[in-house]
C-alpha positions as CSV (number, residue, x, y, z in Angstrom):
1,M,113.1,97.2,150.7
2,V,110.9,96.7,153.8
3,S,112.2,94.0,156.1
4,R,111.7,92.4,159.5
5,R,114.4,90.6,161.4
6,T,113.4,87.6,163.6
7,R,115.2,87.2,166.9
8,A,113.1,84.8,169.1
9,R,114.1,81.1,169.0
10,L,110.5,79.8,168.8
11,R,109.6,82.1,166.0
12,K,112.7,81.1,164.0
13,E,111.8,77.5,164.4
14,L,108.2,78.2,163.4
15,I,109.3,80.0,160.2
16,G,111.7,77.3,159.4
17,Q,109.4,74.3,159.9
18,D,105.8,75.2,159.7
19,K,104.3,75.4,156.2
20,I,101.2,77.2,157.4
21,V,103.3,79.9,159.2
22,R,105.4,80.3,156.1
23,Q,102.3,80.7,154.0
24,E,100.9,83.4,156.3
25,L,104.2,85.2,156.3
26,H,104.4,84.9,152.5
27,E,100.9,86.5,152.2
28,E,101.7,89.4,154.5
29,A,105.0,90.1,152.8
30,E,103.4,89.8,149.4
31,D,100.7,92.3,150.4
32,T,103.4,94.8,151.5
33,A,105.4,94.4,148.3
34,R,102.2,94.9,146.2
35,I,101.4,98.1,148.1
36,L,104.9,99.3,147.5
37,A,104.8,98.5,143.8
38,A,101.4,100.3,143.5
39,E,102.8,103.4,145.2
40,L,105.8,103.5,142.8
41,R,103.5,102.9,139.8
42,E,101.5,105.9,140.8
43,V,104.7,108.0,140.9
44,V,105.5,107.3,137.3
45,A,101.9,107.2,136.0
46,Q,102.4,110.4,133.9
47,W,106.0,109.8,132.8
48,K,106.9,109.0,129.2
49,N,109.5,106.4,130.1
50,K,107.8,104.3,132.8
51,P,109.7,101.5,134.5
52,K,107.8,98.4,135.7
53,F,107.7,97.5,139.3
54,N,107.5,93.8,140.2
55,P,106.8,92.7,143.8
56,A,109.4,90.3,145.2
57,I,109.7,88.7,148.6
58,E,112.2,86.6,150.5
59,I,111.5,84.6,153.7
60,N,113.9,82.6,155.8
61,P,114.2,82.0,159.5
62,K,116.3,85.1,160.1
63,Y,114.4,87.7,158.1
64,I,111.4,88.5,155.9
65,I,111.9,91.0,153.0
66,A,109.3,92.6,150.9
67,T,110.7,94.6,148.0
68,V,110.1,95.7,144.5
69,K,112.3,94.9,141.5
70,I,112.5,97.7,138.9
71,A,112.0,96.3,135.4
72,G,111.2,97.5,132.0
73,D,113.5,99.0,129.4
74,R,117.0,100.2,130.4
75,K,116.3,103.9,129.8
76,A,113.2,103.9,132.0
77,R,115.0,102.1,134.8
78,Q,118.0,104.5,134.5
79,I,115.8,107.6,134.6
80,F,113.9,106.3,137.7
81,G,117.2,105.7,139.4
82,W,118.5,109.2,138.7
83,V,115.3,110.8,139.9
84,D,115.0,108.5,143.0
85,R,118.7,108.6,144.1
86,G,119.8,111.9,142.6
87,T,122.7,112.9,140.3
88,G,125.4,115.5,140.2
89,K,126.1,117.2,143.6
90,W,123.5,114.9,145.2
91,G,124.7,111.7,143.5
92,K,127.7,109.5,143.9
93,K,130.3,111.9,142.6
94,K,129.0,114.9,144.6
95,A,129.8,117.3,141.8
96,A,128.1,119.2,139.0
97,Y,128.7,117.7,135.5
98,P,129.1,119.2,132.1
99,I,126.4,118.9,129.4
100,T,127.7,119.6,125.9
101,P,126.2,119.4,122.4
102,K,126.1,116.1,120.6
103,E,127.9,117.5,117.6
104,P,131.3,119.1,118.2
105,G,131.1,122.9,117.7
106,G,127.3,122.8,117.9
107,M,125.1,124.7,120.4
108,L,122.8,123.5,123.1
109,R,119.4,125.1,122.9
110,F,117.0,125.0,125.8
111,Q,114.4,127.0,127.7
112,R,115.4,128.7,131.0
113,G,112.6,127.5,133.1
114,Y,111.3,124.0,134.0
115,S,108.4,122.7,136.1
116,P,109.4,119.3,137.4
117,R,106.7,116.6,137.9
118,T,108.3,115.6,141.2
119,K,110.0,117.3,144.1
120,P,112.0,116.2,147.1
121,V,111.1,114.4,149.3
122,A,108.7,111.9,147.6
123,Q,106.3,114.5,146.2
124,Y,104.9,113.5,142.8
125,N,102.5,115.0,140.3
126,V,103.2,118.5,141.6
127,G,104.4,120.1,138.3
128,S,103.7,119.9,134.6
129,G,107.1,118.4,133.5
130,K,107.3,121.1,130.9
131,S,109.9,123.7,130.0
132,F,109.0,127.4,129.8
133,G,110.6,130.8,129.4
134,A,113.1,132.3,127.0
135,W,115.2,130.2,124.7
136,V,119.0,130.1,125.4
137,A,121.8,128.8,123.2
138,S,125.1,127.8,124.8
139,K,128.3,125.8,123.9
140,G,127.8,123.9,127.1
141,V,126.6,124.1,130.7
142,M,127.6,122.7,134.1
143,H,124.5,121.0,135.4
144,P,124.2,120.8,139.2
145,G,122.3,117.5,139.0
146,I,119.0,116.2,140.1
147,E,118.1,116.4,143.8
148,P,117.0,113.0,145.0
149,R,113.3,112.4,145.4
150,E,113.8,109.3,147.7
151,F,110.5,107.6,146.7
152,T,111.7,104.1,147.6
153,A,113.2,105.1,150.9
154,T,110.2,107.1,151.9
155,F,107.7,104.4,150.9
156,D,109.8,101.8,152.7
157,A,109.8,103.8,155.9
158,I,106.0,104.3,155.7
159,L,105.4,100.6,155.1
160,K,107.9,99.2,157.7
161,V,105.6,99.7,160.7
162,P,102.5,98.2,159.2
163,M,104.5,95.2,157.9
164,K,106.2,94.7,161.3
165,T,102.8,94.7,163.0
166,R,101.3,92.2,160.4
167,I,104.2,89.9,160.6
168,H,104.1,90.0,164.4
169,N,100.4,89.2,164.4
170,A,100.9,86.3,162.0
171,L,103.6,84.9,164.2
172,R,101.5,85.3,167.4
173,R,98.6,83.4,165.7
174,A,101.0,80.6,164.9
175,E,102.4,80.5,168.4
176,R,98.9,80.3,169.9
177,R,98.1,77.4,167.5
178,I,101.2,75.5,168.4
179,K,100.7,75.9,172.2
180,R,97.2,74.4,172.0
C-alpha cells in the first residue's frame, strides 16, 4: 500500500473542498495503483494458481492511499500470501511445521530438488518451478517453510517516491491556481 500523508493546512482544505484537486489526486493515485497491480500480475504470470490484482485508492484530507486488492479464488490468494509473506520459520509462528501423508499410514513421495520460480527479495521468473533429483519416500517431514519474497513491500517502496512527487506536483498546481 503506497500512501502519502498530508500535513499542510492549505493542502488539507484543497483536498477536502476542491473537486478539481480531488480529481487530479484521484488520477495520480489511480496511476500508481495500476502500476503496482501490473507489477504483481507480472510476478504471477507463469503461475498455475494466479490471483487477480485490482487497483484501489482512498483519498481524504489526511491521506492518499493507492493499493491493490488481491482477488480471485481462495487457493490463489492463499498461495500468493504464503509466497509474499512467508511461512514456517519466516511466518507468524516462526517455526518449522510437519507435512504428513493424507492417508494415515501412507507415505509422502517427493523429489529431493526444487527450482523455485521466485527468490527473496522480490525476484521472479528466476527458476523453472519444477522438481528434480532422486525420489524419496517418507512417513513425514518437518518443513522449514517458505522464505518471504516481499513483492508487495518491495514494489510499495519503489513506487512511494514517484507517487509522493506526483501528489506534491498536483497539489502545487492547485495552490498556484487558487492564488491567482
